[in-house]
CHARMM-style PDB file with segment names, atoms N, HN, CA, C and O in Angstrom:
ATOM      1  N   MET     1     146.190  26.394-147.813  1.00  0.00      PROA
ATOM      2  CA  MET     1     147.661  26.764-148.179  1.00  0.00      PROA
ATOM      3  C   MET     1     148.564  26.199-147.123  1.00  0.00      PROA
ATOM      4  O   MET     1     149.629  25.667-147.435  1.00  0.00      PROA
ATOM      5  N   LEU     2     148.148  26.306-145.844  1.00  0.00      PROA
ATOM      6  HN  LEU     2     147.282  26.738-145.591  1.00  0.00      PROA
ATOM      7  CA  LEU     2     148.967  25.875-144.763  1.00  0.00      PROA
ATOM      8  C   LEU     2     148.716  24.635-144.226  1.00  0.00      PROA
ATOM      9  O   LEU     2     149.152  24.334-143.115  1.00  0.00      PROA
ATOM     10  N   ASP     3     148.023  23.839-144.934  1.00  0.00      PROA
ATOM     11  HN  ASP     3     147.669  24.083-145.837  1.00  0.00      PROA
ATOM     12  CA  ASP     3     147.415  22.360-144.369  1.00  0.00      PROA
ATOM     13  C   ASP     3     148.884  21.786-144.590  1.00  0.00      PROA
ATOM     14  O   ASP     3     149.628  22.114-145.513  1.00  0.00      PROA
ATOM     15  N   GLY     4     149.202  20.768-143.467  1.00  0.00      PROA
ATOM     16  HN  GLY     4     148.597  20.502-142.716  1.00  0.00      PROA
ATOM     17  CA  GLY     4     150.325  20.050-143.601  1.00  0.00      PROA
ATOM     18  C   GLY     4     151.491  20.505-142.926  1.00  0.00      PROA
ATOM     19  O   GLY     4     152.365  19.761-142.482  1.00  0.00      PROA
ATOM     20  N   VAL     5     151.480  22.105-142.841  1.00  0.00      PROA
ATOM     21  HN  VAL     5     150.770  22.709-143.203  1.00  0.00      PROA
ATOM     22  CA  VAL     5     152.608  22.774-142.053  1.00  0.00      PROA
ATOM     23  C   VAL     5     152.761  22.411-140.935  1.00  0.00      PROA
ATOM     24  O   VAL     5     151.728  22.375-140.266  1.00  0.00      PROA
ATOM     25  N   SER     6     154.132  21.970-140.208  1.00  0.00      PROA
ATOM     26  HN  SER     6     154.971  21.999-140.752  1.00  0.00      PROA
ATOM     27  CA  SER     6     154.122  21.494-138.935  1.00  0.00      PROA
ATOM     28  C   SER     6     154.838  22.715-138.136  1.00  0.00      PROA
ATOM     29  O   SER     6     155.513  23.651-138.564  1.00  0.00      PROA
ATOM     30  N   MET     7     154.450  22.367-136.836  1.00  0.00      PROA
ATOM     31  HN  MET     7     153.902  21.607-136.488  1.00  0.00      PROA
ATOM     32  CA  MET     7     154.980  23.399-135.709  1.00  0.00      PROA
ATOM     33  C   MET     7     156.664  23.399-136.066  1.00  0.00      PROA
ATOM     34  O   MET     7     157.329  24.431-136.152  1.00  0.00      PROA
ATOM     35  N   ASP     8     157.095  22.282-136.218  1.00  0.00      PROA
ATOM     36  HN  ASP     8     156.555  21.444-136.148  1.00  0.00      PROA
ATOM     37  CA  ASP     8     158.617  22.541-136.368  1.00  0.00      PROA
ATOM     38  C   ASP     8     158.971  23.126-137.541  1.00  0.00      PROA
ATOM     39  O   ASP     8     160.025  23.757-137.472  1.00  0.00      PROA
ATOM     40  N   GLN     9     158.339  23.117-138.766  1.00  0.00      PROA
ATOM     41  HN  GLN     9     157.482  22.604-138.822  1.00  0.00      PROA
ATOM     42  CA  GLN     9     158.702  24.049-139.868  1.00  0.00      PROA
ATOM     43  C   GLN     9     158.532  25.503-139.460  1.00  0.00      PROA
ATOM     44  O   GLN     9     159.374  26.337-139.792  1.00  0.00      PROA
ATOM     45  N   LEU    10     157.394  25.840-138.705  1.00  0.00      PROA
ATOM     46  HN  LEU    10     156.709  25.162-138.436  1.00  0.00      PROA
ATOM     47  CA  LEU    10     157.199  27.344-138.370  1.00  0.00      PROA
ATOM     48  C   LEU    10     158.146  27.432-137.395  1.00  0.00      PROA
ATOM     49  O   LEU    10     158.910  28.370-137.621  1.00  0.00      PROA
ATOM     50  N   ARG    11     158.403  26.822-136.388  1.00  0.00      PROA
ATOM     51  HN  ARG    11     157.782  26.060-136.204  1.00  0.00      PROA
ATOM     52  CA  ARG    11     159.612  27.359-135.332  1.00  0.00      PROA
ATOM     53  C   ARG    11     161.020  27.460-136.031  1.00  0.00      PROA
ATOM     54  O   ARG    11     161.868  28.245-135.607  1.00  0.00      PROA
ATOM     55  N   THR    12     161.257  26.591-137.183  1.00  0.00      PROA
ATOM     56  HN  THR    12     160.568  25.954-137.528  1.00  0.00      PROA
ATOM     57  CA  THR    12     162.730  26.781-137.829  1.00  0.00      PROA
ATOM     58  C   THR    12     162.621  28.097-138.642  1.00  0.00      PROA
ATOM     59  O   THR    12     163.561  28.890-138.676  1.00  0.00      PROA
ATOM     60  N   PHE    13     161.420  28.319-139.313  1.00  0.00      PROA
ATOM     61  HN  PHE    13     160.656  27.674-139.285  1.00  0.00      PROA
ATOM     62  CA  PHE    13     161.214  29.520-140.171  1.00  0.00      PROA
ATOM     63  C   PHE    13     161.471  30.646-139.072  1.00  0.00      PROA
ATOM     64  O   PHE    13     162.465  31.356-139.222  1.00  0.00      PROA
ATOM     65  N   ILE    14     160.703  30.835-138.064  1.00  0.00      PROA
ATOM     66  HN  ILE    14     159.895  30.258-137.942  1.00  0.00      PROA
ATOM     67  CA  ILE    14     160.808  31.843-137.164  1.00  0.00      PROA
ATOM     68  C   ILE    14     162.384  32.121-136.618  1.00  0.00      PROA
ATOM     69  O   ILE    14     162.905  33.236-136.608  1.00  0.00      PROA
ATOM     70  N   ALA    15     162.966  30.998-136.213  1.00  0.00      PROA
ATOM     71  HN  ALA    15     162.542  30.092-136.221  1.00  0.00      PROA
ATOM     72  CA  ALA    15     164.422  31.173-135.676  1.00  0.00      PROA
ATOM     73  C   ALA    15     165.337  31.601-136.982  1.00  0.00      PROA
ATOM     74  O   ALA    15     166.295  32.346-136.774  1.00  0.00      PROA
ATOM     75  N   ALA    16     165.115  31.230-138.075  1.00  0.00      PROA
ATOM     76  HN  ALA    16     164.337  30.625-138.244  1.00  0.00      PROA
ATOM     77  CA  ALA    16     165.926  31.684-139.283  1.00  0.00      PROA
ATOM     78  C   ALA    16     165.790  32.993-139.426  1.00  0.00      PROA
ATOM     79  O   ALA    16     166.805  33.663-139.619  1.00  0.00      PROA
ATOM     80  N   ALA    17     164.497  33.624-139.361  1.00  0.00      PROA
ATOM     81  HN  ALA    17     163.673  33.080-139.204  1.00  0.00      PROA
ATOM     82  CA  ALA    17     164.293  34.971-139.645  1.00  0.00      PROA
ATOM     83  C   ALA    17     164.631  35.844-138.431  1.00  0.00      PROA
ATOM     84  O   ALA    17     164.920  37.022-138.637  1.00  0.00      PROA
ATOM     85  N   ASP    18     164.618  35.371-137.213  1.00  0.00      PROA
ATOM     86  HN  ASP    18     164.383  34.413-137.045  1.00  0.00      PROA
ATOM     87  CA  ASP    18     165.186  36.006-136.070  1.00  0.00      PROA
ATOM     88  C   ASP    18     166.489  36.161-135.737  1.00  0.00      PROA
ATOM     89  O   ASP    18     166.974  37.059-135.049  1.00  0.00      PROA
ATOM     90  N   GLU    19     167.215  34.947-136.424  1.00  0.00      PROA
ATOM     91  HN  GLU    19     166.822  34.217-136.983  1.00  0.00      PROA
ATOM     92  CA  GLU    19     168.809  35.131-136.186  1.00  0.00      PROA
ATOM     93  C   GLU    19     169.563  35.479-137.381  1.00  0.00      PROA
ATOM     94  O   GLU    19     170.782  35.653-137.397  1.00  0.00      PROA
ATOM     95  N   GLY    20     168.642  35.590-138.561  1.00  0.00      PROA
ATOM     96  HN  GLY    20     167.652  35.448-138.548  1.00  0.00      PROA
ATOM     97  CA  GLY    20     169.091  36.107-139.640  1.00  0.00      PROA
ATOM     98  C   GLY    20     170.443  35.168-140.404  1.00  0.00      PROA
ATOM     99  O   GLY    20     171.240  35.727-141.157  1.00  0.00      PROA
ATOM    100  N   SER    21     170.514  33.956-140.129  1.00  0.00      PROA
ATOM    101  HN  SER    21     169.866  33.502-139.517  1.00  0.00      PROA
ATOM    102  CA  SER    21     171.136  32.799-140.844  1.00  0.00      PROA
ATOM    103  C   SER    21     170.623  31.555-140.426  1.00  0.00      PROA
ATOM    104  O   SER    21     170.007  31.309-139.389  1.00  0.00      PROA
ATOM    105  N   PHE    22     170.931  30.818-141.317  1.00  0.00      PROA
ATOM    106  HN  PHE    22     171.431  31.018-142.160  1.00  0.00      PROA
ATOM    107  CA  PHE    22     170.574  29.251-141.116  1.00  0.00      PROA
ATOM    108  C   PHE    22     171.196  28.476-139.980  1.00  0.00      PROA
ATOM    109  O   PHE    22     170.734  27.698-139.145  1.00  0.00      PROA
ATOM    110  N   SER    23     172.710  29.074-140.296  1.00  0.00      PROA
ATOM    111  HN  SER    23     173.085  29.707-140.974  1.00  0.00      PROA
ATOM    112  CA  SER    23     173.657  28.509-139.149  1.00  0.00      PROA
ATOM    113  C   SER    23     173.204  28.925-137.697  1.00  0.00      PROA
ATOM    114  O   SER    23     173.249  28.068-136.815  1.00  0.00      PROA
ATOM    115  N   ALA    24     172.837  29.998-137.452  1.00  0.00      PROA
ATOM    116  HN  ALA    24     172.800  30.695-138.169  1.00  0.00      PROA
ATOM    117  CA  ALA    24     172.586  30.746-136.175  1.00  0.00      PROA
ATOM    118  C   ALA    24     171.174  29.993-135.691  1.00  0.00      PROA
ATOM    119  O   ALA    24     170.977  29.605-134.540  1.00  0.00      PROA
ATOM    120  N   ALA    25     170.300  29.875-136.720  1.00  0.00      PROA
ATOM    121  HN  ALA    25     170.461  30.190-137.655  1.00  0.00      PROA
ATOM    122  CA  ALA    25     169.118  29.097-136.315  1.00  0.00      PROA
ATOM    123  C   ALA    25     169.386  27.883-135.945  1.00  0.00      PROA
ATOM    124  O   ALA    25     168.896  27.494-134.885  1.00  0.00      PROA
ATOM    125  N   GLY    26     170.161  27.061-136.665  1.00  0.00      PROA
ATOM    126  HN  GLY    26     170.559  27.376-137.527  1.00  0.00      PROA
ATOM    127  CA  GLY    26     170.563  25.792-136.011  1.00  0.00      PROA
ATOM    128  C   GLY    26     171.070  25.912-134.772  1.00  0.00      PROA
ATOM    129  O   GLY    26     170.659  25.133-133.912  1.00  0.00      PROA
ATOM    130  N   ARG    27     171.772  26.619-134.533  1.00  0.00      PROA
ATOM    131  HN  ARG    27     172.106  27.252-135.232  1.00  0.00      PROA
ATOM    132  CA  ARG    27     172.537  26.545-132.963  1.00  0.00      PROA
ATOM    133  C   ARG    27     171.506  26.926-132.114  1.00  0.00      PROA
ATOM    134  O   ARG    27     171.554  26.550-130.943  1.00  0.00      PROA
ATOM    135  N   ARG    28     170.418  27.728-132.576  1.00  0.00      PROA
ATOM    136  HN  ARG    28     170.379  28.033-133.527  1.00  0.00      PROA
ATOM    137  CA  ARG    28     169.466  28.151-131.480  1.00  0.00      PROA
ATOM    138  C   ARG    28     168.791  26.931-131.314  1.00  0.00      PROA
ATOM    139  O   ARG    28     168.639  26.597-130.139  1.00  0.00      PROA
ATOM    140  N   LEU    29     168.269  26.044-132.323  1.00  0.00      PROA
ATOM    141  HN  LEU    29     168.393  26.315-133.278  1.00  0.00      PROA
ATOM    142  CA  LEU    29     167.421  24.872-132.426  1.00  0.00      PROA
ATOM    143  C   LEU    29     168.190  23.926-131.904  1.00  0.00      PROA
ATOM    144  O   LEU    29     167.506  23.038-131.396  1.00  0.00      PROA
ATOM    145  N   ARG    30     169.488  23.730-131.812  1.00  0.00      PROA
ATOM    146  HN  ARG    30     170.043  24.452-132.225  1.00  0.00      PROA
ATOM    147  CA  ARG    30     170.261  22.820-131.506  1.00  0.00      PROA
ATOM    148  C   ARG    30     170.339  21.787-132.795  1.00  0.00      PROA
ATOM    149  O   ARG    30     170.356  20.590-132.508  1.00  0.00      PROA
ATOM    150  N   ARG    31     170.379  22.085-133.928  1.00  0.00      PROA
ATOM    151  HN  ARG    31     170.366  23.058-134.161  1.00  0.00      PROA
ATOM    152  CA  ARG    31     170.424  21.463-135.154  1.00  0.00      PROA
ATOM    153  C   ARG    31     171.320  21.814-135.922  1.00  0.00      PROA
ATOM    154  O   ARG    31     171.778  22.953-135.829  1.00  0.00      PROA
ATOM    155  N   ALA    32     171.963  20.579-137.225  1.00  0.00      PROA
ATOM    156  HN  ALA    32     171.591  19.653-137.300  1.00  0.00      PROA
ATOM    157  CA  ALA    32     172.841  21.212-138.040  1.00  0.00      PROA
ATOM    158  C   ALA    32     172.281  22.234-139.153  1.00  0.00      PROA
ATOM    159  O   ALA    32     171.118  22.202-139.555  1.00  0.00      PROA
ATOM    160  N   GLN    33     173.168  23.060-139.557  1.00  0.00      PROA
ATOM    161  HN  GLN    33     174.113  23.086-139.231  1.00  0.00      PROA
ATOM    162  CA  GLN    33     172.574  24.091-140.413  1.00  0.00      PROA
ATOM    163  C   GLN    33     171.861  23.193-141.653  1.00  0.00      PROA
ATOM    164  O   GLN    33     170.670  23.442-141.838  1.00  0.00      PROA
ATOM    165  N   SER    34     172.374  22.347-142.371  1.00  0.00      PROA
ATOM    166  HN  SER    34     173.341  22.144-142.222  1.00  0.00      PROA
ATOM    167  CA  SER    34     171.936  21.477-143.211  1.00  0.00      PROA
ATOM    168  C   SER    34     170.505  21.120-142.845  1.00  0.00      PROA
ATOM    169  O   SER    34     169.695  21.238-143.765  1.00  0.00      PROA
ATOM    170  N   VAL    35     170.028  20.689-141.625  1.00  0.00      PROA
ATOM    171  HN  VAL    35     170.686  20.593-140.878  1.00  0.00      PROA
ATOM    172  CA  VAL    35     168.773  20.233-141.256  1.00  0.00      PROA
ATOM    173  C   VAL    35     167.762  21.611-141.346  1.00  0.00      PROA
ATOM    174  O   VAL    35     166.602  21.486-141.740  1.00  0.00      PROA
ATOM    175  N   VAL    36     168.243  22.759-140.994  1.00  0.00      PROA
ATOM    176  HN  VAL    36     169.185  22.860-140.674  1.00  0.00      PROA
ATOM    177  CA  VAL    36     167.526  23.951-141.076  1.00  0.00      PROA
ATOM    178  C   VAL    36     167.167  24.307-142.557  1.00  0.00      PROA
ATOM    179  O   VAL    36     166.070  24.744-142.906  1.00  0.00      PROA
ATOM    180  N   SER    37     168.106  24.094-143.287  1.00  0.00      PROA
ATOM    181  HN  SER    37     168.997  23.739-143.003  1.00  0.00      PROA
ATOM    182  CA  SER    37     168.182  24.648-144.666  1.00  0.00      PROA
ATOM    183  C   SER    37     167.099  23.679-145.452  1.00  0.00      PROA
ATOM    184  O   SER    37     166.289  24.197-146.221  1.00  0.00      PROA
ATOM    185  N   GLN    38     167.113  22.465-145.264  1.00  0.00      PROA
ATOM    186  HN  GLN    38     167.771  22.044-144.640  1.00  0.00      PROA
ATOM    187  CA  GLN    38     166.202  21.349-145.833  1.00  0.00      PROA
ATOM    188  C   GLN    38     164.958  21.488-145.104  1.00  0.00      PROA
ATOM    189  O   GLN    38     164.023  21.380-145.898  1.00  0.00      PROA
ATOM    190  N   THR    39     164.586  21.674-143.979  1.00  0.00      PROA
ATOM    191  HN  THR    39     165.345  21.762-143.334  1.00  0.00      PROA
ATOM    192  CA  THR    39     163.339  22.148-143.431  1.00  0.00      PROA
ATOM    193  C   THR    39     162.781  23.153-144.209  1.00  0.00      PROA
ATOM    194  O   THR    39     161.736  22.937-144.821  1.00  0.00      PROA
ATOM    195  N   LEU    40     163.426  24.374-144.269  1.00  0.00      PROA
ATOM    196  HN  LEU    40     164.275  24.549-143.772  1.00  0.00      PROA
ATOM    197  CA  LEU    40     162.934  25.414-144.867  1.00  0.00      PROA
ATOM    198  C   LEU    40     162.510  25.328-146.309  1.00  0.00      PROA
ATOM    199  O   LEU    40     161.519  25.892-146.775  1.00  0.00      PROA
ATOM    200  N   ALA    41     163.425  24.507-147.024  1.00  0.00      PROA
ATOM    201  HN  ALA    41     164.230  24.049-146.646  1.00  0.00      PROA
ATOM    202  CA  ALA    41     163.134  24.180-148.392  1.00  0.00      PROA
ATOM    203  C   ALA    41     162.148  23.518-148.600  1.00  0.00      PROA
ATOM    204  O   ALA    41     161.468  23.835-149.576  1.00  0.00      PROA
ATOM    205  N   ASN    42     161.751  22.441-147.813  1.00  0.00      PROA
ATOM    206  HN  ASN    42     162.304  22.183-147.020  1.00  0.00      PROA
ATOM    207  CA  ASN    42     160.513  21.598-147.831  1.00  0.00      PROA
ATOM    208  C   ASN    42     159.202  22.503-147.464  1.00  0.00      PROA
ATOM    209  O   ASN    42     158.138  22.446-148.082  1.00  0.00      PROA
ATOM    210  N   LEU    43     159.441  23.254-146.471  1.00  0.00      PROA
ATOM    211  HN  LEU    43     160.305  23.301-145.969  1.00  0.00      PROA
ATOM    212  CA  LEU    43     158.295  24.422-146.245  1.00  0.00      PROA
ATOM    213  C   LEU    43     157.989  25.118-147.471  1.00  0.00      PROA
ATOM    214  O   LEU    43     156.870  25.297-147.953  1.00  0.00      PROA
ATOM    215  N   GLU    44     159.219  25.529-147.969  1.00  0.00      PROA
ATOM    216  HN  GLU    44     160.128  25.384-147.577  1.00  0.00      PROA
ATOM    217  CA  GLU    44     158.720  26.676-149.341  1.00  0.00      PROA
ATOM    218  C   GLU    44     158.274  25.773-150.447  1.00  0.00      PROA
ATOM    219  O   GLU    44     157.385  26.169-151.202  1.00  0.00      PROA
ATOM    220  N   GLY    45     158.796  24.634-150.603  1.00  0.00      PROA
ATOM    221  HN  GLY    45     159.518  24.313-149.990  1.00  0.00      PROA
ATOM    222  CA  GLY    45     157.929  23.740-151.657  1.00  0.00      PROA
ATOM    223  C   GLY    45     156.624  23.273-151.162  1.00  0.00      PROA
ATOM    224  O   GLY    45     155.784  23.013-152.023  1.00  0.00      PROA
ATOM    225  N   GLN    46     156.329  23.133-150.010  1.00  0.00      PROA
ATOM    226  HN  GLN    46     157.012  23.344-149.311  1.00  0.00      PROA
ATOM    227  CA  GLN    46     154.871  22.760-149.661  1.00  0.00      PROA
ATOM    228  C   GLN    46     153.912  24.068-149.795  1.00  0.00      PROA
ATOM    229  O   GLN    46     152.764  23.909-150.210  1.00  0.00      PROA
ATOM    230  N   ILE    47     154.339  25.232-149.476  1.00  0.00      PROA
ATOM    231  HN  ILE    47     155.271  25.362-149.139  1.00  0.00      PROA
ATOM    232  CA  ILE    47     153.631  26.215-149.503  1.00  0.00      PROA
ATOM    233  C   ILE    47     153.620  27.106-151.113  1.00  0.00      PROA
ATOM    234  O   ILE    47     152.830  27.984-151.462  1.00  0.00      PROA
ATOM    235  N   ASN    48     154.622  26.600-151.779  1.00  0.00      PROA
ATOM    236  HN  ASN    48     155.263  25.887-151.495  1.00  0.00      PROA
ATOM    237  CA  ASN    48     154.870  27.214-153.082  1.00  0.00      PROA
ATOM    238  C   ASN    48     155.459  28.808-153.097  1.00  0.00      PROA
ATOM    239  O   ASN    48     155.350  29.546-154.076  1.00  0.00      PROA
ATOM    240  N   VAL    49     156.083  29.177-151.859  1.00  0.00      PROA
ATOM    241  HN  VAL    49     156.172  28.578-151.064  1.00  0.00      PROA
ATOM    242  CA  VAL    49     156.391  30.437-151.842  1.00  0.00      PROA
ATOM    243  C   VAL    49     158.019  30.373-151.255  1.00  0.00      PROA
ATOM    244  O   VAL    49     158.525  29.646-150.401  1.00  0.00      PROA
ATOM    245  N   GLN    50     158.562  31.398-152.052  1.00  0.00      PROA
ATOM    246  HN  GLN    50     158.151  31.990-152.746  1.00  0.00      PROA
ATOM    247  CA  GLN    50     160.235  31.278-151.625  1.00  0.00      PROA
ATOM    248  C   GLN    50     160.157  32.474-150.561  1.00  0.00      PROA
ATOM    249  O   GLN    50     159.848  33.647-150.773  1.00  0.00      PROA
ATOM    250  N   LEU    51     160.555  31.800-149.249  1.00  0.00      PROA
ATOM    251  HN  LEU    51     160.806  30.847-149.077  1.00  0.00      PROA
ATOM    252  CA  LEU    51     160.589  32.566-148.033  1.00  0.00      PROA
ATOM    253  C   LEU    51     162.071  33.261-147.852  1.00  0.00      PROA
ATOM    254  O   LEU    51     162.139  34.225-147.089  1.00  0.00      PROA
ATOM    255  N   PHE    52     163.073  32.881-148.417  1.00  0.00      PROA
ATOM    256  HN  PHE    52     163.018  32.098-149.037  1.00  0.00      PROA
ATOM    257  CA  PHE    52     164.410  33.477-148.301  1.00  0.00      PROA
ATOM    258  C   PHE    52     164.978  33.591-149.599  1.00  0.00      PROA
ATOM    259  O   PHE    52     164.787  32.743-150.470  1.00  0.00      PROA
ATOM    260  N   ASP    53     165.805  34.812-149.788  1.00  0.00      PROA
ATOM    261  HN  ASP    53     165.960  35.501-149.080  1.00  0.00      PROA
ATOM    262  CA  ASP    53     166.472  35.047-150.953  1.00  0.00      PROA
ATOM    263  C   ASP    53     168.008  34.228-150.776  1.00  0.00      PROA
ATOM    264  O   ASP    53     168.749  34.871-150.033  1.00  0.00      PROA
ATOM    265  N   ARG    54     168.428  33.367-151.132  1.00  0.00      PROA
ATOM    266  HN  ARG    54     167.826  32.845-151.735  1.00  0.00      PROA
ATOM    267  CA  ARG    54     169.521  32.735-151.210  1.00  0.00      PROA
ATOM    268  C   ARG    54     170.804  32.976-151.982  1.00  0.00      PROA
ATOM    269  O   ARG    54     171.789  32.244-152.074  1.00  0.00      PROA
ATOM    270  N   SER    55     170.560  34.230-152.544  1.00  0.00      PROA
ATOM    271  HN  SER    55     169.759  34.825-152.470  1.00  0.00      PROA
ATOM    272  CA  SER    55     171.545  34.491-153.465  1.00  0.00      PROA
ATOM    273  C   SER    55     172.938  35.115-152.835  1.00  0.00      PROA
ATOM    274  O   SER    55     173.996  35.286-153.441  1.00  0.00      PROA
ATOM    275  N   SER    56     172.643  35.412-151.430  1.00  0.00      PROA
ATOM    276  HN  SER    56     171.784  35.273-150.938  1.00  0.00      PROA
ATOM    277  CA  SER    56     173.850  36.192-150.928  1.00  0.00      PROA
ATOM    278  C   SER    56     174.151  35.066-149.727  1.00  0.00      PROA
ATOM    279  O   SER    56     173.529  34.027-149.508  1.00  0.00      PROA
ATOM    280  N   ARG    57     175.294  35.605-149.032  1.00  0.00      PROA
ATOM    281  HN  ARG    57     175.800  36.449-149.211  1.00  0.00      PROA
ATOM    282  CA  ARG    57     175.589  34.808-147.759  1.00  0.00      PROA
ATOM    283  C   ARG    57     174.662  34.694-146.869  1.00  0.00      PROA
ATOM    284  O   ARG    57     174.486  33.557-146.432  1.00  0.00      PROA
ATOM    285  N   TYR    58     173.888  35.692-146.387  1.00  0.00      PROA
ATOM    286  HN  TYR    58     174.031  36.616-146.742  1.00  0.00      PROA
ATOM    287  CA  TYR    58     172.912  35.427-145.412  1.00  0.00      PROA
ATOM    288  C   TYR    58     171.635  35.708-146.227  1.00  0.00      PROA
ATOM    289  O   TYR    58     171.509  36.601-147.065  1.00  0.00      PROA
ATOM    290  N   PRO    59     170.637  34.735-145.823  1.00  0.00      PROA
ATOM    291  CA  PRO    59     169.324  34.599-146.553  1.00  0.00      PROA
ATOM    292  C   PRO    59     168.574  35.771-145.999  1.00  0.00      PROA
ATOM    293  OT1 PRO    59     167.422  35.999-146.369  1.00  0.00      PROA
TER     294      PRO     59
END
């Protein structure tokens, strides 16, 4: 299930979970919010699990 998951994807996931938003995770990682969002969407697609509820302002 975790085959092919990169360290970058895991770092991004942890930053988003710790910070509480993709924008804050982007600031922490010095990346654009869109890059964080895309990285996490790719991770979710790769492992076929929804990691964040995107129905509200903060995931």
